[in-house]
C-alpha positions in Angstrom: 0.0 0.0 0.0 2.9 2.4 0.8 4.2 1.9 -2.7 0.7 2.7 -4.2 0.6 5.9 -2.1 4.1 6.9 -3.2 3.1 6.3 -6.9 0.0 8.5 -6.4 2.0 11.3 -4.8 4.6 11.1 -7.5 2.0 11.2 -10.2 0.3 14.3 -8.6 3.6 16.1 -8.3 4.4 15.3 -12.0 1.0 16.7 -12.9 1.7 19.9 -11.0 5.1 20.4 -12.5 3.8 19.8 -16.0 1.1 22.4 -15.7 2.9 25.2 -13.9 4.1 28.0 -16.2 6.1 31.1 -15.4 7.6 34.1 -17.0 9.6 37.2 -15.9 7.7 40.5 -16.1 10.2 43.3 -15.3 11.7 41.4 -12.4 8.5 40.0 -11.1 7.9 36.3 -11.6 4.4 35.5 -12.9 3.3 31.9 -12.1 0.4 30.4 -13.8 -0.9 27.5 -11.7 -2.9 24.5 -12.7 -5.7 25.4 -10.4 -8.9 27.0 -11.9 -10.9 29.9 -10.6 -14.7 30.1 -10.9 -14.4 31.2 -14.5 -12.3 28.1 -15.3 -9.3 30.3 -15.8 -5.9 29.2 -14.3 -5.0 31.1 -11.2 -2.0 33.4 -11.5 0.2 34.6 -8.7 3.2 37.0 -8.7 6.5 36.7 -6.8 8.3 39.9 -5.9 11.9 39.8 -4.4 12.3 42.5 -1.7 15.6 42.7 0.2 16.1 38.9 0.2 12.5 38.2 1.1 9.7 37.1 -1.2 6.3 38.6 -1.5 3.8 36.2 -3.2 0.7 38.1 -4.3 -2.5 37.7 -6.3 -2.0 41.3 -7.5 -5.5 42.2 -6.2 -7.2 40.0 -8.8 -9.4 37.9 -6.4 -11.2 40.6 -4.6 -11.4 42.8 -7.8 -13.1 39.9 -9.6 -15.7 39.5 -6.9 -16.5 43.2 -6.9 -16.9 43.2 -10.7 -19.3 40.4 -10.3 -21.5 42.4 -7.8 -20.1 40.8 -4.7 -18.2 43.8 -3.1 -16.4 43.1 0.1 -17.7 46.2 1.9 -20.0 45.0 4.7 -19.0 43.9 8.2 -20.2 40.3 7.6 -18.3 39.9 4.4 -15.1 41.5 5.8 -15.3 39.1 8.8 -15.9 36.1 6.6 -13.0 37.0 4.3 -10.7 37.5 7.3 -11.6 34.1 8.7 -10.5 32.5 5.4 -7.3 34.4 5.2 -6.3 33.8 8.8 -6.8 30.1 8.2 -4.1 30.1 5.5 -1.8 32.7 7.0 -2.6 35.2 4.2 -2.7 38.9 4.6 -4.7 41.6 2.7 -4.0 45.2 2.0 -6.1 47.3 -0.4 -7.7 44.3 -1.9 -4.4 42.5 -2.5 -4.0 39.0 -1.0 -0.4 38.1 -0.2 2.1 36.1 1.9 5.7 36.9 2.9 8.2 34.1 2.4 11.9 33.2 2.4 13.2 31.1 -0.5 13.1 27.9 1.7 9.5 28.5 2.7 8.3 29.5 -0.8 6.6 26.1 -1.7 4.4 26.1 1.4 3.6 29.8 1.3 2.8 29.6 -2.4 0.5 26.7 -1.7 -1.2 28.5 1.2 -1.9 31.6 -1.0 -3.4 29.5 -3.8 -5.6 27.6 -1.4 -6.8 30.8 0.1 -7.7 32.2 -3.3 -9.7 29.0 -4.1 -11.5 29.2 -0.7 -12.4 32.9 -1.1 -14.0 32.1 -4.5 -15.9 29.1 -3.0 -17.0 30.9 0.2 -18.3 34.0 -1.6 -19.6 32.7 -4.9 -20.7 29.1 -4.8 -23.2 29.2 -1.9 -26.5 30.7 -3.2 -27.8 31.5 0.3 -24.7 33.6 0.9 -25.1 35.5 -2.4 -28.7 36.2 -1.6 -27.8 37.5 1.9 -25.1 39.7 0.5 -27.5 41.2 -2.0 -29.9 42.0 0.8 -27.0 43.7 2.6 -26.3 45.8 -0.5 -30.0 46.9 -0.7 -30.0 47.8 3.0 -26.8 49.9 2.5 -28.5 51.6 -0.4 -31.5 52.5 1.7 -29.3 53.7 4.5 -27.2 55.9 2.2 -30.3 57.5 0.8 -32.0 58.2 4.2 -34.8 55.7 3.7 -36.7 54.8 6.9 -37.5 51.0 6.9 -38.1 48.0 9.0 -36.2 44.9 7.9 -37.3 41.2 7.8 -41.1 41.6 8.2 -43.6 38.7 7.9 -47.3 39.2 7.0 -49.9 36.5 7.4 -52.0 36.2 4.2 -55.6 35.3 3.6 -54.7 31.6 3.2 -53.1 31.6 6.7 -49.6 31.3 5.2 -46.9 33.7 6.6 -45.0 35.6 3.9 -41.6 37.2 4.4 -40.6 40.5 2.9 -37.2 42.0 3.2 -38.0 45.7 4.0 -41.1 47.7 4.8 -41.1 51.5 4.4 -43.9 53.0 6.5 -46.6 55.4 5.1 -45.5 59.0 4.9 -47.2 62.3 4.1 -46.5 61.8 0.4 -46.3 58.1 -0.2 -48.2 55.0 0.9 -46.6 52.0 2.6 -43.9 50.4 0.4 -43.0 46.8 0.7 -39.6 45.6 -0.7 -38.6 42.1 -1.8 -35.0 41.5 -2.9 -34.5 39.0 -5.7 -31.0 37.8 -6.6 -32.1 35.9 -9.7 -35.3 37.1 -11.3 -36.9 34.2 -13.2 -40.2 32.5 -13.5 -39.9 30.7 -10.1 -38.9 33.7 -8.1 -41.6 35.9 -9.8 -44.3 33.3 -9.1 -43.3 33.1 -5.5 -43.4 36.9 -5.1 -46.7 37.1 -6.9 -48.3 34.5 -4.6 -46.9 36.3 -1.5 -48.2 39.6 -2.6 -51.7 38.5 -3.8 -52.2 36.6 -0.6 -51.3 39.6 1.6 -52.2 42.8 -0.3 -55.9 42.9 0.7 -55.0 42.9 4.4 -52.4 45.6 4.0 -53.3 49.3 4.3 -55.0 50.8 1.2 -52.7 51.8 -1.7 -49.7 49.8 -0.3 -47.1 49.2 -3.0 -44.7 46.3 -3.4 -41.4 46.6 -5.1 -39.1 43.8 -6.5 -35.5 44.9 -6.3 -33.6 42.5 -8.5 -29.9 41.9 -9.2 -29.2 42.4 -12.8 -25.4 42.8 -12.4 -24.3 39.2 -13.0 -27.2 37.8 -15.0 -30.0 39.4 -16.9 -33.6 38.9 -15.5 -36.1 36.9 -17.5 -38.2 39.4 -19.5 -41.3 37.3 -19.0 -40.7 37.4 -15.2 -40.4 41.2 -15.3 -43.6 41.5 -17.4 -45.5 39.2 -15.1 -44.7 41.2 -12.1 -45.6 44.5 -13.7 -48.9 43.1 -14.9 -49.8 42.4 -11.3 -48.8 45.9 -10.2 -45.5 44.9 -8.7 -43.0 47.7 -9.3 -39.6 46.5 -10.5 -36.2 48.1 -9.6 -33.2 46.8 -11.5 -30.1 47.1 -9.2 -28.2 49.0 -11.9 -30.9 51.7 -12.0 -31.5 51.9 -8.3 -30.5 55.6 -8.0 -33.5 56.5 -10.1 -35.8 55.2 -7.5 -34.1 56.6 -4.4 -36.2 59.8 -4.2 -39.6 58.0 -4.2 -38.4 55.4 -1.6 -37.1 58.2 0.7 -40.2 60.3 0.3 
């Protein structure tokens, strides 16, 4: 059995060596690893030699990619989650750059730790749907706070059927506007639209007159279903694309 294990390890190391590429870029060593990110692109890291020490860095690509995908690391929960991942691998972060310090003799382990941290950051932030949904709700809450919108979060109403329906935010009636009920939708498709329509039709008759429901949907990473948008609007659900949220801020804050 020991021989089998040695053969497996040897084959794995051969695979690693055969798929690692490197090149010199003005004194910085760019290493292309065999490990894939969430786009199925090979992860690249960069080695800087500084006074006999090595700084191994992702050049800020991991965090920047998450932010470009609509998953900005700008809330306390996300920052805390990121720090837990980095601490587990001995990786530091400054201004969005993930890096480790190493000596030549510790380079293999340090390089491995950085790559594993990059993989785990991608996994933790992008592969768990419930986390992505929660993060989007945090973004919406921050948007409401920034625009001075008064609201109550996480409200449940009991409908005519006896079912309890959860809505993410409720903006109370004001002098100029009726009650406004907000539901965040990370992926607007037929299923999520149907669910929202059922919740709203079951509860709207027991809400104050002229109450309005809004669907704030994430259109950053994937486009919404046009049929889903149309269905919501036909039943008087007002839709707010995240990329156009600023246009709706005045009426939510009124």
